[in-house]
mmCIF file of the C-alpha atoms, coordinates in Angstrom:
data_MODEL
# 
_entry.id   MODEL 
# 
loop_
_atom_site.group_PDB 
_atom_site.id 
_atom_site.type_symbol 
_atom_site.label_atom_id 
_atom_site.label_alt_id 
_atom_site.label_comp_id 
_atom_site.label_asym_id 
_atom_site.label_entity_id 
_atom_site.label_seq_id 
_atom_site.pdbx_PDB_ins_code 
_atom_site.Cartn_x 
_atom_site.Cartn_y 
_atom_site.Cartn_z 
_atom_site.occupancy 
_atom_site.B_iso_or_equiv 
_atom_site.pdbx_formal_charge 
_atom_site.auth_seq_id 
_atom_site.auth_comp_id 
_atom_site.auth_asym_id 
_atom_site.auth_atom_id 
_atom_site.pdbx_PDB_model_num 
ATOM 1   C CA . MET A 1 1   ? 73.875  91.587  8.223  1.00 0.00 ? 1   MET A CA 1 
ATOM 2   C CA . ASP A 1 2   ? 73.058  95.264  7.612  1.00 0.00 ? 2   ASP A CA 1 
ATOM 3   C CA . HIS A 1 3   ? 73.579  95.832  3.884  1.00 0.00 ? 3   HIS A CA 1 
ATOM 4   C CA . ASP A 1 4   ? 73.214  99.598  4.195  1.00 0.00 ? 4   ASP A CA 1 
ATOM 5   C CA . ALA A 1 5   ? 75.584  100.148 7.139  1.00 0.00 ? 5   ALA A CA 1 
ATOM 6   C CA . ARG A 1 6   ? 79.092  101.475 6.552  1.00 0.00 ? 6   ARG A CA 1 
ATOM 7   C CA . ALA A 1 7   ? 82.034  100.853 8.867  1.00 0.00 ? 7   ALA A CA 1 
ATOM 8   C CA . LEU A 1 8   ? 85.680  101.824 9.214  1.00 0.00 ? 8   LEU A CA 1 
ATOM 9   C CA . VAL A 1 9   ? 88.052  99.210  10.673 1.00 0.00 ? 9   VAL A CA 1 
ATOM 10  C CA . LEU A 1 10  ? 91.206  100.290 12.481 1.00 0.00 ? 10  LEU A CA 1 
ATOM 11  C CA . LEU A 1 11  ? 93.524  97.773  10.837 1.00 0.00 ? 11  LEU A CA 1 
ATOM 12  C CA . SER A 1 12  ? 96.986  97.440  12.357 1.00 0.00 ? 12  SER A CA 1 
ATOM 13  C CA . GLY A 1 13  ? 97.950  94.133  10.750 1.00 0.00 ? 13  GLY A CA 1 
ATOM 14  C CA . GLY A 1 14  ? 97.825  92.173  13.997 1.00 0.00 ? 14  GLY A CA 1 
ATOM 15  C CA . GLN A 1 15  ? 95.699  89.155  14.888 1.00 0.00 ? 15  GLN A CA 1 
ATOM 16  C CA . ASP A 1 16  ? 93.010  91.186  16.633 1.00 0.00 ? 16  ASP A CA 1 
ATOM 17  C CA . SER A 1 17  ? 92.441  93.717  13.872 1.00 0.00 ? 17  SER A CA 1 
ATOM 18  C CA . ALA A 1 18  ? 92.492  90.962  11.225 1.00 0.00 ? 18  ALA A CA 1 
ATOM 19  C CA . THR A 1 19  ? 89.680  89.221  13.108 1.00 0.00 ? 19  THR A CA 1 
ATOM 20  C CA . CYS A 1 20  ? 87.833  92.532  13.433 1.00 0.00 ? 20  CYS A CA 1 
ATOM 21  C CA . LEU A 1 21  ? 88.067  93.103  9.688  1.00 0.00 ? 21  LEU A CA 1 
ATOM 22  C CA . ALA A 1 22  ? 86.474  89.711  9.016  1.00 0.00 ? 22  ALA A CA 1 
ATOM 23  C CA . TRP A 1 23  ? 83.833  90.415  11.665 1.00 0.00 ? 23  TRP A CA 1 
ATOM 24  C CA . ALA A 1 24  ? 82.953  93.747  10.041 1.00 0.00 ? 24  ALA A CA 1 
ATOM 25  C CA . LEU A 1 25  ? 82.815  92.286  6.538  1.00 0.00 ? 25  LEU A CA 1 
ATOM 26  C CA . ALA A 1 26  ? 80.399  89.620  7.757  1.00 0.00 ? 26  ALA A CA 1 
ATOM 27  C CA . ARG A 1 27  ? 78.221  92.297  9.379  1.00 0.00 ? 27  ARG A CA 1 
ATOM 28  C CA . TYR A 1 28  ? 78.254  95.455  7.254  1.00 0.00 ? 28  TYR A CA 1 
ATOM 29  C CA . GLY A 1 29  ? 77.533  96.212  3.613  1.00 0.00 ? 29  GLY A CA 1 
ATOM 30  C CA . HIS A 1 30  ? 80.566  98.469  3.110  1.00 0.00 ? 30  HIS A CA 1 
ATOM 31  C CA . VAL A 1 31  ? 83.834  98.381  5.037  1.00 0.00 ? 31  VAL A CA 1 
ATOM 32  C CA . GLU A 1 32  ? 86.910  100.564 4.699  1.00 0.00 ? 32  GLU A CA 1 
ATOM 33  C CA . THR A 1 33  ? 90.180  100.393 6.632  1.00 0.00 ? 33  THR A CA 1 
ATOM 34  C CA . ILE A 1 34  ? 92.558  102.862 8.229  1.00 0.00 ? 34  ILE A CA 1 
ATOM 35  C CA . GLY A 1 35  ? 96.078  102.468 9.600  1.00 0.00 ? 35  GLY A CA 1 
ATOM 36  C CA . PHE A 1 36  ? 98.618  104.698 11.303 1.00 0.00 ? 36  PHE A CA 1 
ATOM 37  C CA . THR A 1 37  ? 102.356 105.188 11.209 1.00 0.00 ? 37  THR A CA 1 
ATOM 38  C CA . TYR A 1 38  ? 103.182 106.660 14.587 1.00 0.00 ? 38  TYR A CA 1 
ATOM 39  C CA . GLY A 1 39  ? 106.903 106.078 14.900 1.00 0.00 ? 39  GLY A CA 1 
ATOM 40  C CA . GLN A 1 40  ? 106.806 102.328 15.487 1.00 0.00 ? 40  GLN A CA 1 
ATOM 41  C CA . ARG A 1 41  ? 110.149 100.624 16.053 1.00 0.00 ? 41  ARG A CA 1 
ATOM 42  C CA . HIS A 1 42  ? 109.561 98.518  12.933 1.00 0.00 ? 42  HIS A CA 1 
ATOM 43  C CA . GLY A 1 43  ? 107.290 98.565  9.901  1.00 0.00 ? 43  GLY A CA 1 
ATOM 44  C CA . VAL A 1 44  ? 106.355 94.885  9.803  1.00 0.00 ? 44  VAL A CA 1 
ATOM 45  C CA . GLU A 1 45  ? 102.757 95.409  10.874 1.00 0.00 ? 45  GLU A CA 1 
ATOM 46  C CA . MET A 1 46  ? 102.247 98.015  8.176  1.00 0.00 ? 46  MET A CA 1 
ATOM 47  C CA . GLU A 1 47  ? 103.237 95.429  5.581  1.00 0.00 ? 47  GLU A CA 1 
ATOM 48  C CA . ALA A 1 48  ? 101.129 92.766  7.295  1.00 0.00 ? 48  ALA A CA 1 
ATOM 49  C CA . ARG A 1 49  ? 97.964  94.860  7.207  1.00 0.00 ? 49  ARG A CA 1 
ATOM 50  C CA . MET A 1 50  ? 97.986  94.979  3.412  1.00 0.00 ? 50  MET A CA 1 
ATOM 51  C CA . ALA A 1 51  ? 98.720  91.255  3.207  1.00 0.00 ? 51  ALA A CA 1 
ATOM 52  C CA . VAL A 1 52  ? 95.728  90.600  5.471  1.00 0.00 ? 52  VAL A CA 1 
ATOM 53  C CA . ARG A 1 53  ? 93.431  92.776  3.324  1.00 0.00 ? 53  ARG A CA 1 
ATOM 54  C CA . GLU A 1 54  ? 94.529  91.085  0.125  1.00 0.00 ? 54  GLU A CA 1 
ATOM 55  C CA . ALA A 1 55  ? 94.279  87.577  1.569  1.00 0.00 ? 55  ALA A CA 1 
ATOM 56  C CA . ILE A 1 56  ? 90.764  88.161  2.908  1.00 0.00 ? 56  ILE A CA 1 
ATOM 57  C CA . ALA A 1 57  ? 89.596  89.555  -0.431 1.00 0.00 ? 57  ALA A CA 1 
ATOM 58  C CA . THR A 1 58  ? 91.123  86.591  -2.254 1.00 0.00 ? 58  THR A CA 1 
ATOM 59  C CA . HIS A 1 59  ? 89.908  83.795  0.009  1.00 0.00 ? 59  HIS A CA 1 
ATOM 60  C CA . PHE A 1 60  ? 86.464  85.218  0.728  1.00 0.00 ? 60  PHE A CA 1 
ATOM 61  C CA . PRO A 1 61  ? 84.935  86.371  -2.557 1.00 0.00 ? 61  PRO A CA 1 
ATOM 62  C CA . ARG A 1 62  ? 81.576  86.967  -0.848 1.00 0.00 ? 62  ARG A CA 1 
ATOM 63  C CA . TRP A 1 63  ? 83.262  89.646  1.264  1.00 0.00 ? 63  TRP A CA 1 
ATOM 64  C CA . ALA A 1 64  ? 85.481  91.180  -1.411 1.00 0.00 ? 64  ALA A CA 1 
ATOM 65  C CA . PRO A 1 65  ? 82.800  93.472  -2.928 1.00 0.00 ? 65  PRO A CA 1 
ATOM 66  C CA . ARG A 1 66  ? 82.170  94.957  0.518  1.00 0.00 ? 66  ARG A CA 1 
ATOM 67  C CA . LEU A 1 67  ? 85.833  95.868  1.096  1.00 0.00 ? 67  LEU A CA 1 
ATOM 68  C CA . GLY A 1 68  ? 86.430  99.488  0.203  1.00 0.00 ? 68  GLY A CA 1 
ATOM 69  C CA . PRO A 1 69  ? 89.511  101.720 0.191  1.00 0.00 ? 69  PRO A CA 1 
ATOM 70  C CA . ASP A 1 70  ? 92.322  101.824 2.716  1.00 0.00 ? 70  ASP A CA 1 
ATOM 71  C CA . ILE A 1 71  ? 94.128  104.874 4.047  1.00 0.00 ? 71  ILE A CA 1 
ATOM 72  C CA . VAL A 1 72  ? 97.313  105.240 6.102  1.00 0.00 ? 72  VAL A CA 1 
ATOM 73  C CA . VAL A 1 73  ? 97.699  108.360 8.239  1.00 0.00 ? 73  VAL A CA 1 
ATOM 74  C CA . ASP A 1 74  ? 101.225 109.531 9.023  1.00 0.00 ? 74  ASP A CA 1 
ATOM 75  C CA . ILE A 1 75  ? 101.540 110.726 12.621 1.00 0.00 ? 75  ILE A CA 1 
ATOM 76  C CA . THR A 1 76  ? 105.175 109.724 12.955 1.00 0.00 ? 76  THR A CA 1 
ATOM 77  C CA . GLY A 1 77  ? 105.983 112.408 15.496 1.00 0.00 ? 77  GLY A CA 1 
ATOM 78  C CA . TYR A 1 78  ? 103.425 111.023 17.931 1.00 0.00 ? 78  TYR A CA 1 
ATOM 79  C CA . GLY A 1 79  ? 105.721 108.194 18.970 1.00 0.00 ? 79  GLY A CA 1 
ATOM 80  C CA . ALA A 1 80  ? 108.256 110.751 20.237 1.00 0.00 ? 80  ALA A CA 1 
ATOM 81  C CA . LEU A 1 81  ? 105.858 111.715 23.036 1.00 0.00 ? 81  LEU A CA 1 
ATOM 82  C CA . ALA A 1 82  ? 106.527 108.465 24.895 1.00 0.00 ? 82  ALA A CA 1 
ATOM 83  C CA . GLU A 1 83  ? 109.560 106.453 25.882 1.00 0.00 ? 83  GLU A CA 1 
ATOM 84  C CA . SER A 1 84  ? 107.797 103.277 24.808 1.00 0.00 ? 84  SER A CA 1 
ATOM 85  C CA . ALA A 1 85  ? 109.153 99.863  23.882 1.00 0.00 ? 85  ALA A CA 1 
ATOM 86  C CA . LEU A 1 86  ? 106.899 100.062 20.820 1.00 0.00 ? 86  LEU A CA 1 
ATOM 87  C CA . THR A 1 87  ? 108.704 103.141 19.540 1.00 0.00 ? 87  THR A CA 1 
ATOM 88  C CA . ARG A 1 88  ? 112.202 102.602 20.970 1.00 0.00 ? 88  ARG A CA 1 
ATOM 89  C CA . ASP A 1 89  ? 114.642 99.692  20.974 1.00 0.00 ? 89  ASP A CA 1 
ATOM 90  C CA . MET A 1 90  ? 114.427 98.876  24.681 1.00 0.00 ? 90  MET A CA 1 
ATOM 91  C CA . ALA A 1 91  ? 113.734 95.917  26.959 1.00 0.00 ? 91  ALA A CA 1 
ATOM 92  C CA . PHE A 1 92  ? 110.128 95.043  27.790 1.00 0.00 ? 92  PHE A CA 1 
ATOM 93  C CA . GLU A 1 93  ? 109.363 95.756  31.439 1.00 0.00 ? 93  GLU A CA 1 
ATOM 94  C CA . MET A 1 94  ? 106.909 97.391  33.839 1.00 0.00 ? 94  MET A CA 1 
ATOM 95  C CA . ASP A 1 95  ? 107.416 101.050 34.657 1.00 0.00 ? 95  ASP A CA 1 
ATOM 96  C CA . ALA A 1 96  ? 107.217 102.784 38.035 1.00 0.00 ? 96  ALA A CA 1 
ATOM 97  C CA . ARG A 1 97  ? 103.456 103.301 37.642 1.00 0.00 ? 97  ARG A CA 1 
ATOM 98  C CA . GLY A 1 98  ? 102.815 99.604  37.119 1.00 0.00 ? 98  GLY A CA 1 
ATOM 99  C CA . LEU A 1 99  ? 102.174 99.984  33.388 1.00 0.00 ? 99  LEU A CA 1 
ATOM 100 C CA . PRO A 1 100 ? 104.033 97.985  30.742 1.00 0.00 ? 100 PRO A CA 1 
ATOM 101 C CA . ASN A 1 101 ? 106.560 100.119 28.897 1.00 0.00 ? 101 ASN A CA 1 
ATOM 102 C CA . THR A 1 102 ? 104.856 99.098  25.645 1.00 0.00 ? 102 THR A CA 1 
ATOM 103 C CA . PHE A 1 103 ? 102.093 101.536 26.586 1.00 0.00 ? 103 PHE A CA 1 
ATOM 104 C CA . VAL A 1 104 ? 101.987 104.546 24.262 1.00 0.00 ? 104 VAL A CA 1 
ATOM 105 C CA . PRO A 1 105 ? 99.904  107.095 26.210 1.00 0.00 ? 105 PRO A CA 1 
ATOM 106 C CA . GLY A 1 106 ? 96.607  107.923 24.564 1.00 0.00 ? 106 GLY A CA 1 
ATOM 107 C CA . ARG A 1 107 ? 97.398  105.966 21.410 1.00 0.00 ? 107 ARG A CA 1 
ATOM 108 C CA . ASN A 1 108 ? 93.967  104.397 21.006 1.00 0.00 ? 108 ASN A CA 1 
ATOM 109 C CA . LEU A 1 109 ? 92.260  107.703 21.783 1.00 0.00 ? 109 LEU A CA 1 
ATOM 110 C CA . VAL A 1 110 ? 94.287  109.441 19.072 1.00 0.00 ? 110 VAL A CA 1 
ATOM 111 C CA . PHE A 1 111 ? 93.629  106.632 16.579 1.00 0.00 ? 111 PHE A CA 1 
ATOM 112 C CA . LEU A 1 112 ? 89.891  106.723 17.238 1.00 0.00 ? 112 LEU A CA 1 
ATOM 113 C CA . THR A 1 113 ? 89.767  110.490 16.928 1.00 0.00 ? 113 THR A CA 1 
ATOM 114 C CA . LEU A 1 114 ? 91.533  110.455 13.572 1.00 0.00 ? 114 LEU A CA 1 
ATOM 115 C CA . ALA A 1 115 ? 89.433  107.500 12.396 1.00 0.00 ? 115 ALA A CA 1 
ATOM 116 C CA . ALA A 1 116 ? 86.237  109.324 13.382 1.00 0.00 ? 116 ALA A CA 1 
ATOM 117 C CA . ALA A 1 117 ? 87.338  112.415 11.437 1.00 0.00 ? 117 ALA A CA 1 
ATOM 118 C CA . HIS A 1 118 ? 88.012  110.296 8.354  1.00 0.00 ? 118 HIS A CA 1 
ATOM 119 C CA . GLY A 1 119 ? 84.785  108.374 8.878  1.00 0.00 ? 119 GLY A CA 1 
ATOM 120 C CA . TRP A 1 120 ? 82.811  111.623 9.142  1.00 0.00 ? 120 TRP A CA 1 
ATOM 121 C CA . ARG A 1 121 ? 84.179  112.718 5.759  1.00 0.00 ? 121 ARG A CA 1 
ATOM 122 C CA . ARG A 1 122 ? 83.605  109.315 4.159  1.00 0.00 ? 122 ARG A CA 1 
ATOM 123 C CA . GLY A 1 123 ? 80.167  108.629 5.635  1.00 0.00 ? 123 GLY A CA 1 
ATOM 124 C CA . LEU A 1 124 ? 81.410  105.817 7.893  1.00 0.00 ? 124 LEU A CA 1 
ATOM 125 C CA . PRO A 1 125 ? 79.707  106.328 11.269 1.00 0.00 ? 125 PRO A CA 1 
ATOM 126 C CA . VAL A 1 126 ? 80.782  102.994 12.738 1.00 0.00 ? 126 VAL A CA 1 
ATOM 127 C CA . LEU A 1 127 ? 84.372  102.460 13.906 1.00 0.00 ? 127 LEU A CA 1 
ATOM 128 C CA . VAL A 1 128 ? 85.577  98.918  14.562 1.00 0.00 ? 128 VAL A CA 1 
ATOM 129 C CA . THR A 1 129 ? 88.609  98.378  16.786 1.00 0.00 ? 129 THR A CA 1 
ATOM 130 C CA . GLY A 1 130 ? 90.247  95.326  18.333 1.00 0.00 ? 130 GLY A CA 1 
ATOM 131 C CA . VAL A 1 131 ? 90.771  96.684  21.843 1.00 0.00 ? 131 VAL A CA 1 
ATOM 132 C CA . CYS A 1 132 ? 90.180  94.151  24.597 1.00 0.00 ? 132 CYS A CA 1 
ATOM 133 C CA . GLN A 1 133 ? 90.088  94.439  28.374 1.00 0.00 ? 133 GLN A CA 1 
ATOM 134 C CA . THR A 1 134 ? 89.942  90.698  29.059 1.00 0.00 ? 134 THR A CA 1 
ATOM 135 C CA . ASP A 1 135 ? 93.427  89.800  27.852 1.00 0.00 ? 135 ASP A CA 1 
ATOM 136 C CA . TYR A 1 136 ? 94.686  93.358  27.631 1.00 0.00 ? 136 TYR A CA 1 
ATOM 137 C CA . SER A 1 137 ? 98.337  94.112  28.271 1.00 0.00 ? 137 SER A CA 1 
ATOM 138 C CA . GLY A 1 138 ? 97.767  96.755  30.940 1.00 0.00 ? 138 GLY A CA 1 
ATOM 139 C CA . TYR A 1 139 ? 96.670  99.559  28.629 1.00 0.00 ? 139 TYR A CA 1 
ATOM 140 C CA . PRO A 1 140 ? 94.044  101.826 30.237 1.00 0.00 ? 140 PRO A CA 1 
ATOM 141 C CA . ASP A 1 141 ? 92.833  103.024 26.823 1.00 0.00 ? 141 ASP A CA 1 
ATOM 142 C CA . CYS A 1 142 ? 91.648  99.485  25.998 1.00 0.00 ? 142 CYS A CA 1 
ATOM 143 C CA . ARG A 1 143 ? 88.958  99.411  28.685 1.00 0.00 ? 143 ARG A CA 1 
ATOM 144 C CA . GLN A 1 144 ? 85.227  99.457  28.010 1.00 0.00 ? 144 GLN A CA 1 
ATOM 145 C CA . ASP A 1 145 ? 84.723  102.608 30.088 1.00 0.00 ? 145 ASP A CA 1 
ATOM 146 C CA . THR A 1 146 ? 87.369  104.414 28.046 1.00 0.00 ? 146 THR A CA 1 
ATOM 147 C CA . ILE A 1 147 ? 85.802  103.413 24.737 1.00 0.00 ? 147 ILE A CA 1 
ATOM 148 C CA . ASP A 1 148 ? 82.289  104.364 25.883 1.00 0.00 ? 148 ASP A CA 1 
ATOM 149 C CA . ALA A 1 149 ? 83.525  107.807 26.955 1.00 0.00 ? 149 ALA A CA 1 
ATOM 150 C CA . GLN A 1 150 ? 85.400  108.241 23.664 1.00 0.00 ? 150 GLN A CA 1 
ATOM 151 C CA . ALA A 1 151 ? 82.326  107.361 21.609 1.00 0.00 ? 151 ALA A CA 1 
ATOM 152 C CA . ARG A 1 152 ? 80.300  109.967 23.481 1.00 0.00 ? 152 ARG A CA 1 
ATOM 153 C CA . ALA A 1 153 ? 83.001  112.618 23.105 1.00 0.00 ? 153 ALA A CA 1 
ATOM 154 C CA . LEU A 1 154 ? 83.355  111.976 19.373 1.00 0.00 ? 154 LEU A CA 1 
ATOM 155 C CA . SER A 1 155 ? 79.599  112.056 18.833 1.00 0.00 ? 155 SER A CA 1 
ATOM 156 C CA . LEU A 1 156 ? 79.386  115.393 20.618 1.00 0.00 ? 156 LEU A CA 1 
ATOM 157 C CA . GLY A 1 157 ? 82.475  116.834 18.938 1.00 0.00 ? 157 GLY A CA 1 
ATOM 158 C CA . LEU A 1 158 ? 81.336  115.887 15.445 1.00 0.00 ? 158 LEU A CA 1 
ATOM 159 C CA . ASP A 1 159 ? 77.671  116.630 16.175 1.00 0.00 ? 159 ASP A CA 1 
ATOM 160 C CA . SER A 1 160 ? 76.915  113.280 14.593 1.00 0.00 ? 160 SER A CA 1 
ATOM 161 C CA . PRO A 1 161 ? 76.476  109.809 16.129 1.00 0.00 ? 161 PRO A CA 1 
ATOM 162 C CA . VAL A 1 162 ? 79.674  107.762 16.265 1.00 0.00 ? 162 VAL A CA 1 
ATOM 163 C CA . THR A 1 163 ? 79.483  104.087 17.183 1.00 0.00 ? 163 THR A CA 1 
ATOM 164 C CA . ILE A 1 164 ? 82.609  102.237 18.299 1.00 0.00 ? 164 ILE A CA 1 
ATOM 165 C CA . ASP A 1 165 ? 82.269  98.477  17.874 1.00 0.00 ? 165 ASP A CA 1 
ATOM 166 C CA . THR A 1 166 ? 84.642  96.372  19.993 1.00 0.00 ? 166 THR A CA 1 
ATOM 167 C CA . PRO A 1 167 ? 83.876  92.747  19.100 1.00 0.00 ? 167 PRO A CA 1 
ATOM 168 C CA . LEU A 1 168 ? 86.857  91.436  21.100 1.00 0.00 ? 168 LEU A CA 1 
ATOM 169 C CA . MET A 1 169 ? 86.354  93.545  24.230 1.00 0.00 ? 169 MET A CA 1 
ATOM 170 C CA . HIS A 1 170 ? 85.316  90.670  26.492 1.00 0.00 ? 170 HIS A CA 1 
ATOM 171 C CA . LEU A 1 171 ? 87.063  87.789  24.716 1.00 0.00 ? 171 LEU A CA 1 
ATOM 172 C CA . THR A 1 172 ? 90.243  86.010  25.719 1.00 0.00 ? 172 THR A CA 1 
ATOM 173 C CA . LYS A 1 173 ? 92.874  85.443  23.035 1.00 0.00 ? 173 LYS A CA 1 
ATOM 174 C CA . GLY A 1 174 ? 91.707  81.834  22.818 1.00 0.00 ? 174 GLY A CA 1 
ATOM 175 C CA . GLU A 1 175 ? 88.160  83.040  22.186 1.00 0.00 ? 175 GLU A CA 1 
ATOM 176 C CA . THR A 1 176 ? 89.470  85.433  19.530 1.00 0.00 ? 176 THR A CA 1 
ATOM 177 C CA . TRP A 1 177 ? 90.967  82.488  17.645 1.00 0.00 ? 177 TRP A CA 1 
ATOM 178 C CA . ALA A 1 178 ? 87.614  80.712  18.034 1.00 0.00 ? 178 ALA A CA 1 
ATOM 179 C CA . LEU A 1 179 ? 85.776  83.748  16.660 1.00 0.00 ? 179 LEU A CA 1 
ATOM 180 C CA . ALA A 1 180 ? 88.030  83.791  13.586 1.00 0.00 ? 180 ALA A CA 1 
ATOM 181 C CA . HIS A 1 181 ? 87.206  80.138  12.995 1.00 0.00 ? 181 HIS A CA 1 
ATOM 182 C CA . GLU A 1 182 ? 83.499  80.815  13.446 1.00 0.00 ? 182 GLU A CA 1 
ATOM 183 C CA . LEU A 1 183 ? 83.629  83.656  10.928 1.00 0.00 ? 183 LEU A CA 1 
ATOM 184 C CA . GLY A 1 184 ? 85.748  82.050  8.236  1.00 0.00 ? 184 GLY A CA 1 
ATOM 185 C CA . GLY A 1 185 ? 86.695  78.501  9.224  1.00 0.00 ? 185 GLY A CA 1 
ATOM 186 C CA . ASP A 1 186 ? 90.182  77.121  8.699  1.00 0.00 ? 186 ASP A CA 1 
ATOM 187 C CA . ALA A 1 187 ? 90.797  79.523  5.798  1.00 0.00 ? 187 ALA A CA 1 
ATOM 188 C CA . LEU A 1 188 ? 90.512  82.601  8.010  1.00 0.00 ? 188 LEU A CA 1 
ATOM 189 C CA . VAL A 1 189 ? 92.564  81.020  10.787 1.00 0.00 ? 189 VAL A CA 1 
ATOM 190 C CA . ASP A 1 190 ? 95.272  80.006  8.314  1.00 0.00 ? 190 ASP A CA 1 
ATOM 191 C CA . LEU A 1 191 ? 95.552  83.450  6.726  1.00 0.00 ? 191 LEU A CA 1 
ATOM 192 C CA . THR A 1 192 ? 95.609  85.064  10.173 1.00 0.00 ? 192 THR A CA 1 
ATOM 193 C CA . VAL A 1 193 ? 98.456  82.766  11.169 1.00 0.00 ? 193 VAL A CA 1 
ATOM 194 C CA . GLU A 1 194 ? 100.369 83.368  7.959  1.00 0.00 ? 194 GLU A CA 1 
ATOM 195 C CA . HIS A 1 195 ? 99.809  87.052  7.249  1.00 0.00 ? 195 HIS A CA 1 
ATOM 196 C CA . SER A 1 196 ? 98.963  88.916  10.462 1.00 0.00 ? 196 SER A CA 1 
ATOM 197 C CA . HIS A 1 197 ? 101.767 90.049  12.741 1.00 0.00 ? 197 HIS A CA 1 
ATOM 198 C CA . THR A 1 198 ? 101.743 90.782  16.458 1.00 0.00 ? 198 THR A CA 1 
ATOM 199 C CA . CYS A 1 199 ? 105.356 90.386  17.642 1.00 0.00 ? 199 CYS A CA 1 
ATOM 200 C CA . TYR A 1 200 ? 106.717 93.559  19.247 1.00 0.00 ? 200 TYR A CA 1 
ATOM 201 C CA . ARG A 1 201 ? 110.183 92.788  17.870 1.00 0.00 ? 201 ARG A CA 1 
ATOM 202 C CA . GLY A 1 202 ? 108.969 92.447  14.296 1.00 0.00 ? 202 GLY A CA 1 
ATOM 203 C CA . ASP A 1 203 ? 110.374 88.916  13.860 1.00 0.00 ? 203 ASP A CA 1 
ATOM 204 C CA . ARG A 1 204 ? 109.204 87.448  10.532 1.00 0.00 ? 204 ARG A CA 1 
ATOM 205 C CA . GLU A 1 205 ? 111.849 84.733  10.428 1.00 0.00 ? 205 GLU A CA 1 
ATOM 206 C CA . THR A 1 206 ? 110.669 82.448  13.226 1.00 0.00 ? 206 THR A CA 1 
ATOM 207 C CA . ARG A 1 207 ? 107.489 80.503  12.369 1.00 0.00 ? 207 ARG A CA 1 
ATOM 208 C CA . HIS A 1 208 ? 105.319 78.958  15.073 1.00 0.00 ? 208 HIS A CA 1 
ATOM 209 C CA . ASP A 1 209 ? 101.988 77.157  14.754 1.00 0.00 ? 209 ASP A CA 1 
ATOM 210 C CA . TRP A 1 210 ? 100.315 80.427  15.778 1.00 0.00 ? 210 TRP A CA 1 
ATOM 211 C CA . GLY A 1 211 ? 102.295 82.602  13.364 1.00 0.00 ? 211 GLY A CA 1 
ATOM 212 C CA . TYR A 1 212 ? 105.558 84.511  13.115 1.00 0.00 ? 212 TYR A CA 1 
ATOM 213 C CA . GLY A 1 213 ? 107.297 86.095  16.068 1.00 0.00 ? 213 GLY A CA 1 
ATOM 214 C CA . CYS A 1 214 ? 110.178 86.032  18.518 1.00 0.00 ? 214 CYS A CA 1 
ATOM 215 C CA . GLY A 1 215 ? 108.167 83.866  20.888 1.00 0.00 ? 215 GLY A CA 1 
ATOM 216 C CA . ASP A 1 216 ? 109.139 85.638  24.100 1.00 0.00 ? 216 ASP A CA 1 
ATOM 217 C CA . CYS A 1 217 ? 107.849 89.224  23.939 1.00 0.00 ? 217 CYS A CA 1 
ATOM 218 C CA . PRO A 1 218 ? 104.546 89.979  25.706 1.00 0.00 ? 218 PRO A CA 1 
ATOM 219 C CA . ALA A 1 219 ? 102.560 90.064  22.446 1.00 0.00 ? 219 ALA A CA 1 
ATOM 220 C CA . CYS A 1 220 ? 103.881 86.675  21.340 1.00 0.00 ? 220 CYS A CA 1 
ATOM 221 C CA . GLY A 1 221 ? 103.110 85.280  24.780 1.00 0.00 ? 221 GLY A CA 1 
ATOM 222 C CA . LEU A 1 222 ? 99.467  86.347  24.553 1.00 0.00 ? 222 LEU A CA 1 
ATOM 223 C CA . ARG A 1 223 ? 99.081  85.074  21.004 1.00 0.00 ? 223 ARG A CA 1 
ATOM 224 C CA . ALA A 1 224 ? 100.727 81.731  21.732 1.00 0.00 ? 224 ALA A CA 1 
ATOM 225 C CA . GLY A 1 225 ? 98.768  81.296  24.959 1.00 0.00 ? 225 GLY A CA 1 
ATOM 226 C CA . GLY A 1 226 ? 95.508  81.991  23.180 1.00 0.00 ? 226 GLY A CA 1 
ATOM 227 C CA . TRP A 1 227 ? 96.371  79.501  20.446 1.00 0.00 ? 227 TRP A CA 1 
ATOM 228 C CA . ALA A 1 228 ? 97.109  76.821  23.041 1.00 0.00 ? 228 ALA A CA 1 
ATOM 229 C CA . ALA A 1 229 ? 93.885  77.588  24.920 1.00 0.00 ? 229 ALA A CA 1 
ATOM 230 C CA . TRP A 1 230 ? 91.871  77.258  21.716 1.00 0.00 ? 230 TRP A CA 1 
ATOM 231 C CA . ARG A 1 231 ? 93.632  74.251  20.196 1.00 0.00 ? 231 ARG A CA 1 
ATOM 232 C CA . GLY A 1 232 ? 94.045  72.396  23.493 1.00 0.00 ? 232 GLY A CA 1 
ATOM 233 C CA . PRO A 1 233 ? 96.977  70.762  25.326 1.00 0.00 ? 233 PRO A CA 1 
ATOM 234 C CA . GLY A 1 234 ? 100.072 70.240  23.208 1.00 0.00 ? 234 GLY A CA 1 
ATOM 235 C CA . ALA A 1 235 ? 99.429  73.167  20.857 1.00 0.00 ? 235 ALA A CA 1 
ATOM 236 C CA . THR A 1 236 ? 102.493 75.344  20.266 1.00 0.00 ? 236 THR A CA 1 
# 
């Protein structure tokens, strides 16, 4: 652990960012969080992100003193730039370019740019994000090459070193569940199941062993598949 290092976690409220928050708190002496409203089709994740923060602070008192402020940046108009299933009520499908229609073009690049600007002001040179190219849903801005290029561009543009940590980049969803257990045992897994939210439809009524969700959107499929891979045959 680096007691003097300061990091900013891009916290969406989903499983991946919840795991990243725990990872950062176990690694850095001071951790803040940032979230974005970008015209999402529902606000469930924005509620979930605060529940995750509060649950981690409550269940892990050794981490609580390291958890600093949170900020939410309103870029609502950004979602209007894309006809995306994350910002419109539409069926989930592949588009003519072979990309899932849940892809919001440049979303992660915009988030990282805004996070770096906030981090520059707050003295938080390390950004932590849950992007992953192993299990990724077809998003080109989740790839390692993209993140490496973004880190270089931000460092040059701010004339100050910016590090982008991607602890999940090469993990499957099953390995992400395993990492949560390694970091915080059953307590972290349980609060991730109960409080984080990944479902594209925003379903908080249907409870599965792996958490809440509709069970048939692409995000639920990845989360459920990862749970089954980690827990073994028969897990649901």
